[in-house]
C-alpha positions in Angstrom: -25.0 -37.6 -19.5 -28.2 -35.9 -20.8 -30.9 -35.6 -18.2 -34.3 -36.8 -19.4 -37.0 -34.3 -19.6 -39.5 -34.4 -16.8 -42.8 -36.1 -17.4 -45.8 -33.6 -17.8 -48.7 -34.1 -15.5 -51.4 -36.2 -16.8 -54.3 -34.2 -18.6 -57.2 -33.6 -16.4 -60.3 -35.9 -17.4 -62.8 -33.9 -19.6 -65.8 -32.6 -17.6 -69.0 -34.0 -19.2 -71.3 -31.3 -20.2 -74.1 -30.2 -17.8 -77.7 -29.9 -18.8 -79.2 -26.6 -18.5 -82.8 -26.5 -17.3 -85.0 -23.3 -16.7 -88.0 -22.7 -14.5 -91.2 -23.6 -16.3 -94.0 -21.1 -16.5 -96.7 -23.2 -18.3 -100.0 -24.5 -16.7 -98.9 -28.1 -18.2 -95.6 -27.9 -16.4 -94.8 -31.4 -16.9 -94.8 -31.2 -20.7 -92.4 -28.4 -20.7 -89.9 -30.2 -18.4 -90.4 -33.2 -20.8 -89.6 -30.7 -23.7 -86.6 -29.3 -22.1 -85.1 -32.6 -21.4 -85.5 -33.6 -25.0 -83.8 -30.3 -26.1 -80.9 -31.3 -23.9 -80.8 -34.7 -25.7 -80.8 -32.9 -29.1 -77.9 -30.5 -28.0 -75.8 -33.3 -26.8 -75.6 -32.2 -23.1 -77.5 -35.4 -22.3 -76.7 -38.8 -23.8 -77.6 -42.4 -23.6 -76.7 -43.5 -20.1 -76.5 -40.0 -18.7 -78.0 -39.8 -15.3 -80.4 -36.9 -14.7 -79.9 -34.6 -11.5 -81.3 -35.8 -8.2 -85.2 -35.4 -8.1 -84.9 -32.4 -5.4 -82.3 -30.6 -7.6 -84.4 -31.0 -10.6 -87.5 -29.8 -9.0 -85.6 -26.6 -7.8 -84.2 -26.1 -11.3 -87.6 -26.3 -12.8 -89.4 -24.4 -10.0 -91.9 -27.1 -9.7 -93.2 -29.5 -7.1 -91.8 -32.9 -6.8 -95.1 -34.5 -7.7 -95.2 -32.5 -11.1 -91.5 -33.5 -11.8 -92.5 -37.2 -11.4 -95.3 -36.7 -13.7 -92.9 -35.4 -16.4 -90.5 -38.4 -15.6 -93.1 -41.0 -15.9 -94.2 -39.6 -19.4 -90.6 -39.7 -20.6 -90.3 -43.2 -19.3 -93.6 -44.1 -21.2 -92.2 -42.6 -24.1 -89.1 -44.6 -23.9 -86.6 -41.9 -23.5 -85.6 -42.4 -19.7 -85.5 -45.4 -17.3 -86.3 -45.0 -13.9 -84.2 -47.2 -11.6 -84.7 -47.5 -7.8 -82.3 -48.1 -4.9 -79.1 -46.5 -3.7 -77.7 -46.2 -7.2 -81.0 -45.4 -8.7 -82.3 -42.5 -10.4 -83.4 -41.3 -14.0 -81.2 -42.4 -16.6 -81.2 -41.7 -20.4 -82.1 -45.0 -22.1 -81.2 -46.3 -25.4 -84.7 -45.9 -26.8 -87.1 -48.6 -27.7 -89.6 -49.3 -30.8 -92.2 -50.7 -28.4 -93.5 -47.1 -28.1 -94.3 -47.0 -31.7 -95.8 -50.6 -31.7 -97.9 -50.1 -28.7 -99.3 -46.8 -30.1 -100.4 -48.8 -33.4 -101.9 -51.4 -31.2 -103.9 -48.9 -29.2 -105.2 -47.2 -32.2 -106.4 -50.7 -33.4 -108.0 -51.4 -30.3 -109.7 -48.0 -30.3 -111.0 -48.7 -33.7 -109.0 -46.0 -35.3 -107.3 -48.6 -37.6 -109.5 -51.2 -39.4 -108.6 -54.8 -40.4 -108.9 -53.5 -44.2 -106.4 -50.7 -43.7 -104.0 -53.0 -41.6 -103.9 -55.7 -44.5 -103.8 -53.0 -47.0 -100.8 -51.1 -45.5 -99.0 -54.4 -44.9 -99.0 -55.4 -48.7 -97.7 -51.8 -49.4 -94.9 -51.9 -46.9 -94.0 -55.6 -47.8 -93.3 -54.7 -51.5 -90.7 -52.3 -50.3 -89.1 -54.9 -47.8 -89.0 -57.7 -50.3 -87.2 -55.6 -52.9 -84.7 -54.2 -50.6 -84.3 -57.8 -49.0 -83.8 -59.3 -52.3 -81.0 -56.8 -53.1 -79.2 -57.1 -49.9 -79.8 -60.9 -49.0 -76.8 -62.9 -47.6 -76.4 -66.7 -47.5 -77.3 -66.6 -43.6 -80.5 -64.8 -44.4 -81.7 -67.3 -46.9 -80.7 -70.0 -44.6 -82.8 -68.2 -41.7 -85.8 -68.1 -44.2 -85.4 -71.7 -45.2 -85.3 -73.0 -41.5 -88.6 -70.8 -40.7 -90.3 -72.4 -43.5 -89.2 -75.8 -42.5 -90.5 -75.3 -39.0 -93.7 -73.8 -40.4 -94.4 -76.9 -42.2 -93.8 -79.1 -39.3 -96.1 -77.0 -37.2 -98.7 -77.0 -39.8 -98.5 -80.8 -40.3 -98.8 -81.1 -36.3 -101.9 -78.9 -36.3 -100.3 -76.5 -34.1 -102.0 -73.3 -35.2 -100.3 -70.9 -32.6 -96.8 -72.2 -33.7 -97.7 -71.9 -37.4 -99.1 -68.4 -37.0 -96.2 -67.2 -35.0 -93.6 -68.6 -37.5 -95.5 -67.1 -40.5 -95.3 -63.7 -39.1 -91.6 -64.1 -38.1 -90.8 -64.9 -41.8 -91.7 -61.3 -42.6 -89.7 -60.2 -39.4 -86.4 -61.8 -40.9 -87.2 -60.1 -44.3 -87.4 -56.8 -42.4 -84.1 -57.1 -40.9 -82.8 -58.1 -44.1 -83.3 -54.6 -45.5 -80.7 -53.2 -42.9 -82.9 -50.3 -42.0 -84.3 -50.1 -38.5 -87.1 -48.0 -39.7 -88.5 -50.7 -41.9 -87.7 -53.1 -38.9 -90.0 -50.9 -36.5 -92.9 -50.3 -39.1 -93.1 -54.2 -39.9 -93.1 -54.9 -36.2 -96.0 -52.6 -35.4 -98.0 -54.1 -38.4 -97.2 -57.7 -37.4 -98.0 -57.1 -33.8 -101.4 -55.6 -34.6 -101.8 -58.4 -37.1 -101.2 -61.1 -34.6 -103.7 -59.8 -32.5 -106.3 -59.7 -35.3 -105.4 -63.5 -36.3 -106.1 -64.6 -32.7 -109.4 -63.0 -32.8 -110.5 -64.9 -35.9 -109.0 -68.2 -35.1 -107.7 -70.9 -37.3 -107.9 -70.4 -40.9 -107.1 -72.1 -44.2 -103.6 -71.1 -45.7 -102.4 -74.5 -47.3 -101.2 -72.3 -50.2 -98.8 -70.2 -48.3 -96.0 -73.0 -47.9 -95.8 -73.6 -51.6 -95.8 -69.9 -52.2 -92.9 -69.5 -49.6 -90.8 -71.9 -51.5 -91.3 -70.1 -54.8 -90.6 -67.1 -53.1 -87.3 -68.1 -51.4 -86.3 -69.4 -55.0 -87.0 -66.1 -56.5 -84.7 -64.4 -53.8 -82.0 -67.1 -54.5 -82.0 -66.0 -58.1 -82.0 -62.3 -57.3 -85.3 -61.9 -59.1 -86.8 -58.9 -57.1 -89.9 -58.4 -59.5 -90.7 -62.2 -59.2 -90.3 -62.2 -55.6 -92.5 -59.2 -55.0 -95.2 -60.6 -57.2 -95.2 -63.9 -55.5 -95.5 -62.2 -52.1 -98.1 -59.8 -53.0 -100.3 -62.5 -54.6 -99.9 -64.6 -51.4 -100.6 -61.7 -49.1 -103.8 -60.7 -51.1 -105.1 -64.1 -50.9 -104.6 -64.0 -47.2 -106.2 -60.5 -47.1 -109.4 -62.0 -48.7 -109.4 -64.7 -46.2 -109.1 -62.3 -43.3 -111.7 -59.8 -44.4 -114.2 -62.5 -44.9 -114.1 -63.1 -41.3 -114.9 -59.6 -40.5 -118.4 -58.3 -40.1 -119.7 -55.0 -41.3 -119.0 -53.3 -38.1 -115.4 -54.1 -38.5 -115.4 -57.0 -35.8 -113.7 -60.0 -36.3 -115.5 -63.2 -36.0 -114.3 -66.8 -35.3 -114.5 -69.7 -37.5 -118.2 -70.8 -37.8 -119.5 -67.7 -36.5 -118.9 -66.0 -39.9 -121.9 -67.9 -41.6 -124.1 -67.2 -38.7 -123.2 -63.5 -38.6 -123.6 -63.3 -42.5 -127.0 -65.2 -42.1 -128.3 -62.6 -39.6 -127.8 -59.8 -41.9 -131.1 -58.6 -43.6 -130.9 -59.1 -47.5 -131.4 -56.2 -49.6 -133.9 -57.4 -52.6 -132.0 -57.1 -55.8 -133.3 -54.8 -58.4 -134.1 -56.1 -61.9 -131.9 -54.6 -64.6 -133.8 -52.3 -66.9 -133.1 -53.2 -70.4 -131.3 -50.8 -72.6 -133.2 -49.1 -75.5 -132.8 -50.5 -78.8 -129.9 -49.1 -80.5 -127.9 -48.4 -77.4 -124.9 -50.4 -76.7 -123.7 -51.1 -73.2 -120.4 -49.4 -72.4 -117.4 -51.8 -72.3 -115.2 -51.5 -69.5 -111.4 -52.2 -70.1 -109.8 -54.5 -67.5 -106.5 -53.4 -65.9 -107.0 -49.6 -66.7 -107.3 -47.4 -63.5 -109.3 -44.4 -63.3 -107.2 -41.3 -63.4 -108.7 -39.7 -60.4 -107.5 -42.7 -58.1 -104.2 -42.2 -56.5 -101.8 -44.8 -57.8 
């Protein structure tokens, strides 16, 4: 009777790659530490979920004090690259990353005045055109149902006079469109714009937008028909009308004013006397301007 061959020993488990850190020499040591950890991520020796060596071990490897190391770890935590966990099983772990870092940075720029309401609404119109075109090409029945449900809830909120709910649902409509593109970058960019816009809307208070709901109904119909050009045109018309309403509540200093304060702010501005037009000499014809033609020097 043949003898069965002996079973070979089970293969030893693969040893995960070990991150390689070198002592830092920079005066801003915490930045170099952060950069080295980022490099280990790029090279694949650190992955999502990886636990960094203990604080004492890291400090010895980098040749820095534990306070300097903690400063570097905090900067990486704020950047969304690691999460710091306390307790016996705690430590520094590579996180999955979060778009909140980008969103919060845009919000900070707006609060600092580096981004103006006009720039915000203009960029939104540009981005929305791309989002709508791709959403139209990739829309599913579930996507269209989500848009219809959002619209139905927004109509109810408007009828109930619930401004907060209406504003939130109106912004969520655009979040749904961004997700329909299937591109996380577009989702992040849209989320950043909408987060800043939400703060701006809260600062100006309630506003008239009864035209939005009928426009949304036409827009969804264009999506259902797969007419991307009509959908983009409908959305742009609606957003530009909203933009005019938003910016009418912004003073010359770029500050938003609420409701009835708009007229008061405008009335307080000194009026510049208008100059009388000088009549053109006889025989000279006024230059006619062609509508719809852009100057060649203006970027398109």
